[in-house]
C-alpha positions as CSV (number, residue, x, y, z in Angstrom):
1,M,32.0,93.9,138.8
2,G,28.3,94.5,139.0
3,P,25.1,93.2,140.6
4,E,24.5,89.7,140.9
5,G,23.3,87.9,137.5
6,N,24.9,90.8,135.7
7,R,28.6,91.1,136.1
8,R,31.5,91.4,133.6
9,T,35.1,90.9,134.0
10,N,37.0,93.8,132.1
11,A,40.4,94.3,132.0
12,I,42.0,97.2,133.4
13,P,43.4,100.2,130.7
14,L,46.3,100.4,132.9
15,I,50.2,99.0,132.5
16,A,50.1,98.2,136.4
17,A,47.2,97.0,138.8
18,G,49.1,97.6,141.8
19,Q,52.5,98.3,143.0
20,I,55.6,96.8,141.6
21,T,58.6,96.0,143.7
22,V,62.0,94.5,143.4
23,D,60.2,90.9,145.2
24,S,56.7,91.5,143.5
25,T,55.6,92.0,139.6
26,A,52.5,90.3,139.7
27,A,50.4,93.9,139.3
28,L,52.5,94.3,136.2
29,N,50.0,93.8,133.2
30,V,52.6,93.8,130.5
31,E,56.0,92.5,130.4
32,E,57.7,93.7,127.2
33,E,60.7,90.8,125.7
34,Y,63.3,91.1,123.5
35,N,66.0,88.5,121.5
36,F,69.4,89.6,120.8
37,A,71.5,87.9,118.1
38,L,75.5,87.6,117.5
39,V,76.0,88.4,114.0
40,R,80.2,87.8,112.9
41,G,81.1,88.8,109.2
42,P,78.8,90.8,106.5
43,R,75.5,91.4,107.6
44,S,74.5,90.4,104.3
45,N,76.2,86.9,104.1
46,P,77.5,86.7,107.6
47,G,79.5,84.0,108.7
48,F,78.1,83.3,112.1
49,Y,74.5,84.5,113.0
50,G,73.1,83.3,116.6
51,W,70.4,84.0,119.5
52,L,72.2,85.1,122.6
53,T,71.3,82.7,125.5
54,N,69.6,84.1,128.5
55,P,71.3,82.9,131.4
56,L,68.3,82.3,134.1
57,T,65.7,80.9,131.6
58,E,68.5,79.4,129.1
59,T,66.2,80.5,126.2
60,D,66.5,83.3,124.3
61,V,63.8,85.7,125.4
62,F,65.2,88.4,127.5
63,T,63.0,91.0,129.7
64,K,63.1,94.8,130.1
65,P,61.7,96.3,133.1
66,V,58.5,98.4,132.6
67,D,59.6,102.1,132.6
68,N,59.6,104.6,135.7
69,I,55.5,105.5,135.8
70,G,56.2,106.9,139.2
71,N,56.4,106.6,142.9
72,K,53.1,104.9,143.7
73,T,53.4,102.2,141.1
74,L,57.2,101.7,141.8
75,P,58.5,102.9,145.0
76,D,61.7,101.9,144.4
77,Y,62.4,102.1,140.5
78,E,66.3,101.6,140.7
79,A,66.4,98.2,142.8
80,Y,63.4,97.2,140.9
81,A,65.2,97.8,137.6
82,R,68.6,96.3,138.5
83,K,66.7,92.8,138.6
84,Y,67.0,93.3,134.8
85,I,70.7,93.3,134.5
86,Y,72.0,90.2,132.4
87,N,75.4,89.0,133.7
88,E,77.1,86.2,132.6
89,I,76.3,86.5,129.0
90,Y,78.1,83.9,126.9
91,L,78.7,85.1,123.4
92,P,79.8,82.3,121.1
93,G,83.4,82.5,120.1
94,C,84.8,84.4,123.3
95,N,85.9,83.0,126.1
96,E,84.8,85.5,128.9
97,T,81.3,86.4,129.2
98,A,79.3,89.9,128.5
99,R,76.6,91.7,130.7
100,M,73.4,93.8,129.1
101,F,71.0,95.9,130.2
102,V,68.2,97.1,128.1
103,G,65.2,99.5,129.9
104,Q,64.5,103.5,130.3
105,R,67.3,105.4,131.5
106,K,68.2,109.3,131.6
107,D,68.8,110.4,128.4
108,P,72.8,111.0,128.9
109,F,72.9,113.7,126.0
110,V,73.6,116.7,127.0
111,V,73.0,119.5,124.2
112,N,71.6,123.3,124.2
113,L,69.7,121.8,121.4
114,G,67.3,124.4,120.3
115,E,69.7,127.1,120.2
116,T,71.8,125.4,118.5
117,F,70.0,124.4,115.6
118,D,68.8,127.8,115.6
119,L,71.4,129.4,113.3
120,I,73.5,128.7,116.4
121,N,71.8,131.3,118.3
122,I,73.5,130.8,121.8
123,S,71.8,133.1,124.3
124,T,75.5,133.3,126.1
125,S,77.2,133.2,122.5
126,P,79.3,130.2,121.4
127,L,82.3,132.1,123.0
128,G,80.6,132.2,126.3
129,P,80.8,130.4,129.7
130,V,80.8,126.3,128.6
131,D,78.1,126.4,131.5
132,A,75.7,128.8,131.6
133,N,72.9,127.2,129.1
134,K,70.2,124.9,129.9
135,D,70.3,121.2,128.9
136,S,67.6,120.5,126.3
137,L,67.2,117.3,127.1
138,A,67.6,117.5,131.0
139,D,63.8,116.4,131.4
140,K,63.9,113.6,128.9
141,N,64.3,109.9,129.8
142,I,65.2,107.1,126.5
143,T,65.4,103.4,126.1
144,S,68.8,102.0,126.3
145,I,70.7,99.3,125.1
146,C,74.0,99.2,127.2
147,L,76.5,96.2,126.6
148,E,79.4,95.8,128.5
149,I,81.9,93.8,126.2
150,P,85.6,92.2,127.0
151,K,88.0,93.8,124.9
152,S,89.5,90.4,124.3
153,C,85.8,89.2,122.3
154,L,86.0,92.5,120.0
155,V,90.0,93.0,119.0
156,G,91.0,90.3,116.2
157,S,94.6,89.8,114.8
158,K,94.5,93.0,112.9
159,G,95.2,95.2,116.2
160,P,93.9,96.8,119.4
161,I,92.1,99.4,117.3
162,I,88.3,98.9,116.6
163,G,85.2,100.8,115.0
164,A,81.5,100.7,115.9
165,W,78.5,102.2,114.4
166,A,75.0,102.0,115.0
167,T,71.5,101.7,112.6
168,A,68.2,101.3,112.7
169,H,66.0,99.2,110.0
170,L,62.7,99.4,109.2
171,M,60.2,96.8,107.1
172,V,59.4,98.8,104.0
173,N,57.4,97.0,101.2
174,G,58.4,93.7,102.9
175,K,61.9,94.1,102.8
176,E,64.3,95.3,105.7
177,T,65.7,98.5,104.8
178,Q,68.3,100.8,106.9
179,V,66.9,104.2,107.6
180,S,69.1,105.7,110.4
181,R,73.3,105.4,110.8
182,L,74.8,106.9,113.7
183,G,78.7,106.9,114.4
184,M,80.6,110.2,115.6
185,P,77.9,112.3,117.2
186,L,76.8,115.4,114.8
187,V,78.5,114.0,111.9
188,N,75.0,112.8,110.5
189,E,73.4,116.5,112.1
190,V,75.7,119.2,111.1
191,V,78.2,117.7,108.6
192,I,76.3,115.9,106.1
193,G,74.1,118.5,104.1
194,L,70.9,118.1,103.7
195,P,70.4,116.6,100.4
196,D,72.4,113.8,101.2
197,K,70.9,113.1,104.8
198,D,68.8,110.2,103.8
199,K,71.3,108.7,101.5
200,F,73.9,108.7,104.5
201,N,71.3,107.2,106.7
202,A,71.0,104.6,104.3
203,S,74.8,103.7,103.9
204,Q,77.6,102.3,105.7
205,P,81.0,103.3,106.1
206,K,82.9,101.5,103.9
207,D,81.0,103.5,100.9
208,D,81.8,106.8,102.7
209,L,84.0,108.1,100.0
210,Q,80.7,109.3,98.1
211,F,80.4,111.9,100.9
212,I,84.1,113.1,101.2
213,D,83.5,116.8,100.0
214,Y,81.4,117.6,103.3
215,I,84.2,116.4,105.2
216,T,86.8,118.7,103.4
217,H,85.1,121.1,103.1
218,P,82.8,121.8,105.8
219,T,80.0,124.1,106.0
220,L,79.4,124.3,109.6
221,S,82.8,126.3,110.4
222,A,81.7,128.7,107.4
223,L,78.4,129.1,109.1
224,I,79.8,130.0,112.4
225,E,82.5,132.7,110.6
226,L,79.2,134.0,108.9
227,L,77.0,134.5,112.7
228,Y,80.0,135.2,114.7
229,G,82.7,136.8,112.3
230,S,82.3,140.4,114.5
231,A,83.5,138.5,117.3
232,G,86.7,136.8,115.9
233,A,85.0,133.5,114.6
234,K,87.4,132.6,111.5
235,A,86.9,129.4,109.7
236,P,90.3,127.1,108.6
237,E,91.2,127.5,105.6
238,V,90.2,124.4,103.2
239,P,90.6,121.3,102.2
240,R,90.5,120.0,106.1
241,A,92.9,117.2,106.4
242,D,92.2,117.0,110.2
243,L,88.8,116.3,109.9
244,V,89.3,113.8,107.6
245,A,91.2,111.9,110.3
246,A,88.9,113.0,113.0
247,F,86.0,111.6,111.3
248,A,86.9,109.1,108.7
249,T,90.4,107.5,109.2
250,G,91.3,108.1,113.3
251,L,93.9,110.0,114.4
252,A,97.3,109.0,113.4
253,G,99.3,107.5,116.7
254,L,96.0,107.1,118.6
255,N,92.9,105.5,117.0
256,A,93.8,105.4,112.9
257,N,94.3,101.5,111.9
258,G,94.1,102.2,108.3
259,S,90.3,102.1,107.5
260,V,88.1,104.6,106.0
261,G,85.0,105.6,107.1
262,E,82.9,107.4,109.5
263,M,82.3,105.5,112.3
264,Q,83.6,105.5,116.0
265,R,87.1,104.4,116.8
266,L,88.1,103.0,120.0
267,N,92.0,101.7,120.8
268,T,91.5,99.4,123.3
269,S,95.2,99.1,124.6
270,I,94.7,102.3,126.3
271,D,93.7,101.9,129.7
272,A,90.0,103.3,130.3
273,K,90.3,106.1,133.5
274,P,87.9,106.3,136.6
275,A,85.6,109.2,136.8
276,S,87.6,111.2,139.3
277,E,90.3,111.2,136.6
278,Q,88.3,112.3,133.2
279,K,88.5,115.1,131.4
280,N,85.2,115.8,129.8
281,L,86.8,117.6,126.9
282,G,88.9,114.0,126.1
283,A,91.9,113.9,124.3
284,L,91.7,117.7,123.3
285,A,92.4,118.1,127.3
286,G,95.2,115.7,127.2
287,D,93.1,112.9,128.0
288,I,93.7,110.4,125.1
289,A,91.1,107.6,126.8
290,G,88.4,110.2,125.8
291,F,86.9,110.8,123.0
292,P,87.7,110.6,120.2
293,N,89.5,107.6,121.2
294,G,85.8,106.2,121.9
295,R,83.2,108.1,123.5
296,R,82.3,107.9,127.5
297,P,79.2,109.2,128.5
298,G,80.5,112.3,130.3
299,D,82.8,113.4,127.5
300,D,81.2,116.6,126.2
301,V,81.3,115.9,122.5
302,V,79.1,119.2,121.2
303,D,82.0,121.2,122.6
304,I,84.8,118.9,121.5
305,A,83.3,118.8,118.1
306,L,82.5,122.5,117.6
307,R,86.0,123.1,118.7
308,V,87.5,120.6,116.4
309,V,85.8,121.9,113.5
310,M,86.9,125.5,114.0
311,G,90.4,124.1,114.2
312,A,91.6,122.9,117.2
313,L,93.6,120.3,115.4
314,V,95.4,122.5,112.8
315,P,98.4,124.3,114.2
316,D,97.9,127.7,112.9
317,A,94.2,127.7,112.5
318,P,93.3,131.4,113.6
319,N,90.9,129.9,116.2
320,K,92.8,126.9,117.5
321,D,92.7,127.5,121.1
322,V,89.0,129.4,121.5
323,P,86.8,127.3,123.5
324,F,83.9,127.4,121.5
325,T,80.7,125.6,123.4
326,D,76.9,125.5,123.4
327,G,77.1,126.4,127.2
328,A,75.4,122.9,128.4
329,F,77.8,121.6,130.6
330,V,78.5,117.6,131.2
331,D,81.0,115.4,132.8
332,A,81.1,112.3,134.6
333,G,80.2,113.2,137.5
334,F,76.3,113.1,136.0
335,F,76.6,109.5,135.5
336,N,76.7,106.3,137.7
337,E,80.3,104.4,138.3
338,T,78.8,101.0,137.7
339,F,77.0,99.3,135.2
340,P,75.1,100.5,133.3
341,Y,76.0,103.5,134.3
342,L,73.3,105.9,132.7
343,R,71.4,107.4,135.8
344,T,67.9,106.3,136.8
345,P,65.1,107.4,134.5
346,L,62.9,110.4,135.7
347,K,59.9,109.7,137.5
348,G,56.2,110.2,135.8
349,S,54.5,110.9,138.9
350,P,55.0,113.0,141.0
351,N,55.1,116.1,138.7
352,D,58.2,118.0,139.8
353,P,57.4,121.3,140.6
354,S,60.9,123.1,139.9
355,I,61.5,125.8,137.8
356,N,64.4,126.4,135.5
357,I,65.3,129.9,135.8
358,L,68.1,132.1,134.4
359,L,68.9,135.8,135.7
360,K,70.6,138.4,133.3
361,S,71.6,141.6,133.5
362,A,72.1,145.2,131.2
363,P,73.5,148.3,131.9
364,K,70.4,149.7,129.4
365,V,67.0,148.9,129.7
366,A,67.7,148.1,125.9
367,G,70.0,145.6,126.7
368,P,71.9,143.6,125.4
369,F,71.4,141.1,128.3
370,K,74.2,138.7,129.4
371,N,74.0,136.1,132.1
372,A,74.8,137.7,136.0
373,A,77.4,137.5,137.4
374,N,77.5,134.8,140.6
375,V,74.3,134.2,140.8
376,K,73.4,132.3,144.0
377,W,69.5,130.7,145.1
378,N,68.5,130.9,148.6
379,P,65.5,128.5,148.9
380,E,64.7,130.1,152.5
381,T,64.0,133.3,151.3
382,Q,63.1,132.2,148.2
383,S,65.5,134.8,146.6
384,L,68.6,135.3,144.2
385,S,71.3,137.4,144.6
386,A,74.1,138.4,142.0
387,D,76.8,140.9,141.7
388,K,76.1,144.7,141.2
389,P,75.8,145.4,137.2
390,A,79.0,148.0,136.4
391,G,78.2,151.4,135.9
392,T,75.3,153.8,137.5
393,D,72.5,151.8,136.7
394,G,71.5,148.4,136.1
395,F,68.5,146.2,134.7
396,F,67.9,142.5,135.2
397,K,65.0,140.2,133.5
398,L,64.6,136.4,134.3
399,E,64.1,133.2,131.4
400,A,62.0,130.6,133.1
401,D,60.3,128.0,131.8
402,G,57.5,128.1,134.6
403,K,55.5,131.4,136.0
404,V,57.7,133.1,137.8
405,G,58.4,137.1,138.3
406,I,60.6,139.6,140.8
407,D,58.8,140.5,144.0
408,S,61.2,142.7,145.1
409,I,65.0,143.9,144.5
410,R,67.5,145.7,146.8
411,L,70.8,146.7,146.8
412,E,73.5,144.9,149.4
413,S,77.0,145.9,149.4
414,D,78.5,145.1,146.1
415,K,75.4,142.7,145.7
416,V,72.2,142.4,144.2
417,K,69.2,140.4,146.0
418,L,65.8,139.6,144.1
419,G,63.1,138.4,145.8
420,L,61.0,135.7,143.2
421,K,57.1,135.4,143.3
């Protein structure tokens, strides 16, 4: 650019200089690559260590798709991203091949995060509806590592039950240092006590007896009883052998194999179920192909964990059958039925103009306000309808993540109709 005699060729500040499609990525200025290693045996002294081979290039370099910048840059993101699914990946020592995808996806975890960690301040109460609250991660994407590995490549001579956990490492003073560890959902977050979280994140499951008191004498159930005892919440008696089984050994007859340590266990001899047959409460609902026997994307692990902590596995627990919930619902319908299963990431542009609205009602202006019953949205009239509150008087209020107000209100038989602006 510039006039004759004073021209410059400068790099643009954007990741893409034009449109990217499934057939053309020439306009892409940044391409991210990664390597993947297979390790057999202890990490400190492995019996085998080797880099996986990209079946398309016969090198050890794989490529991930660029993130979903927006519709103008990536008019068909999913078609473009699927080009980066690697099939027929050879795993040394295995007669079957695996497949892999690394790239951006819609965040699959569903949780009412803010209210849960605000002293379990669930707006509809942890004894309320299972689907009345907002998923705090509904507008979030993640970078995912998706692997599909044949069972025959994972099981050994000790039986069909396997264990899995994930770690993350950083270079600290020139040394690779483990800084995070996750296995069973929510153990790191709400079971391990605050003073020991760094210690837990740096540890391995084989050393978990040092944390056993957090499992046998859990503080989460005691906290729930303290906060909601007046509503009937009652923690089971300690020590908790049921939680030792759920978190540290596996459940007898389901996925216990004699090992001790906090990890995700899976009995590979139990057949997987198609999405239409899955129950989102997993084994608690009689679906033993689900959590805590492995973990499927559509398993509502938050609700399951809350119920187990409050005694769902204890025969004589006061709250054994109480449906504790964070109010954020998830099931198999939230996901695709083909690899990599997690849904297309939310686009960066154009901005989503939608607003999430929660309508609440109360018999008095001072409250208490609860979720209104049978709320329906009419996009044509831009109005909400809900059941008429019981009693002579009724009051409504809106909770929203955007600017919205009540423009009109009128009574229609046993329904109240509210126009919004």
